[in-house]
N, C-alpha and C positions, 0 to 999 in steps of 0.2 A: 397415800395422803390425798384426800379429795378437797377441791376448792370449796369453801362454804357457799351456800346459796346466798345471793345478794339481792336484797329488796329495797325498794324506794317507797316512801309513803309521804306524800306532800299535798298541801293545800295551795291553790293558786287562783288568781283572778281569771275571769272568762277569757281575757285577752292574753293569758299565758305568763303572767308575772307572779313570782313566788314572794316578792317583797317590793316595797316602794324603793325608789332610788336611794333614799336615806336609810335603808334597811328596816323601815317600819313594817310591822305586820298587822296594823290596826284593821285593815279591810277584812281580815279573816273573821273578825268578831261579829260581822253582820249575820252570821249563821248561828250564833250562840242562842240556845233555847233553854227554857227552864221547864222540865228537867232537860239536861243535855241529851242530844241525839247520840245514839250508839253508832258511830261511824266505823267501828271495828278497830280503832287505833289501840285501845287498851289490850285487846287480844293479840293484835299484831306485835305490839311492843313486848308483851310477855313471851312471845315466840322467838325473839331474837336473843342471841348470845352477846353480841357486841354491836355498838353503835360507832360508826366511823363518819366523821364530818370534817369539813374544811375549816380553816382558821377564821375566815370571815363570818361564817355561821356561828362558830364557837364564840367569837367576840360579841355577837348579838345575844346569844343564849345565856352566856355567863353574867350578863347584866340584868337578866330577869329578876324580879323580886324573890322568887324561890326557884331552887334547882329542880327542873322538870324530870330528871332522869333517875332519881333515887340512887341506888347503888349499882345500876347497870354499868358495865364496863364501857368506857368511852375513849376512843382514840381520835386525836385531832391531827389532821394532816397539815403540817406547817414547817417552814424552814426558819421561822423567826422564834427567838427565845421567849418563853412564857413560863410562869409559875403555875402549877396546878392548884385549883381551888376546891375541887370536889373529888379528888382521886383520879382524875383523868390523866391519860398519858399522851405523849406527843410523838409523832412519827415524821421523819424527814426522808422520804423515798417514794418509790412508785406504788401506786395502788395495787397493781398486780403482785408485786413483791410482798406487800403487807398481807394480801389475801392468801398467798402461798404460806406465809408464816402462820397466819391464823388457822389455816387448814392443818398444818403440821401440829398445831396445839390441840386439834380436835374440835375447833369451833365449827358449828354447822350452819348458822344463820346470822348474816350481817345486815344491819340496817344502815343504808347509805343515805346521808342527809346533806343538804346544801347544794345550791345550784351548780357551782363550779365542780364540786366533787361528783355529783350525779352525771354531769356532762363528761367528766373524765372517765367514769365508769362505763358510760355508753360508748365513748371513743375506744376504750380498751376492751369492749365487748365482754364485760364481766357482770352486767346487770341482768338478773333473771326475771324480775317482776317489778312492775310499776303500778302503784296505787295512787291515782290522782283524784283529788277532791276539788272540783270546780266550784268556786264561790260565785254566786250570781251578782258580780259587779265587774265593771270595766274601769280600770284605773288609768289607762292611757300610756303609762310609762312605768318603768321599774326594772327589777332584776329578772330577766327571763329565765325560764327553765331550759328551753331549747334555743339554739342559735345556729347560725350557718356553718359552724365548725363541725357539726355532726354529720356523719354519713347517713345514707339511707338505713333505717332500722326498721325491720318488719316486726309487727306486733300482732298478737292474737288476743282478741277480747275474751277475757275469762268471765267477767260479770260487769254489770252496771246497775246502779240503783239511784233513785231520786229520793230525797228527804223532804219532809214538809217545809223545812226552812228555805228550800230552793237549792240546797247543795246537790250536786250531781257527782257521784263517785264512780270511777271506772277502774277496773283492774285489768292489766295487760300482762301477758307473758311475752318475753322477748324471744323471737324466733331466730335461731342460728342456722346458717347455710349448711 
């Protein structure tokens, strides 16, 4: 039973925030172009078997006008009761235990989403790859992706590319000792 590969794919402000303090994501739209730039998200999303996110991120996403995940399996990490609205399931336990369970099911690739969940994955040393898309805006405050609870985490740059909109995307492999 192999642990699934765990990847992160997030947009963030230049000063490191993934959302405003009120959970708004409006600043991400400054890089919307017509036609849309191919940031690799669609290919990435197609490559994952399961999406795992935290409850706070889920509460934001479930309020979107349309469900962005289609029929992709979604597991929400939460200890609070909630009714599924799009076939999602809820898990109350450690991320490592969930990944072990998913590995036993034959799941090969997990998309980890949400600031607290990504930080938990980094703390538990289960994240394999980070794709970060830096939006050319400084918002001054908000929900950070990284904080002082994280240990030193060595990364290897896999690729980087700049888009005409000003978006800068970097892909890092997490190095393990």
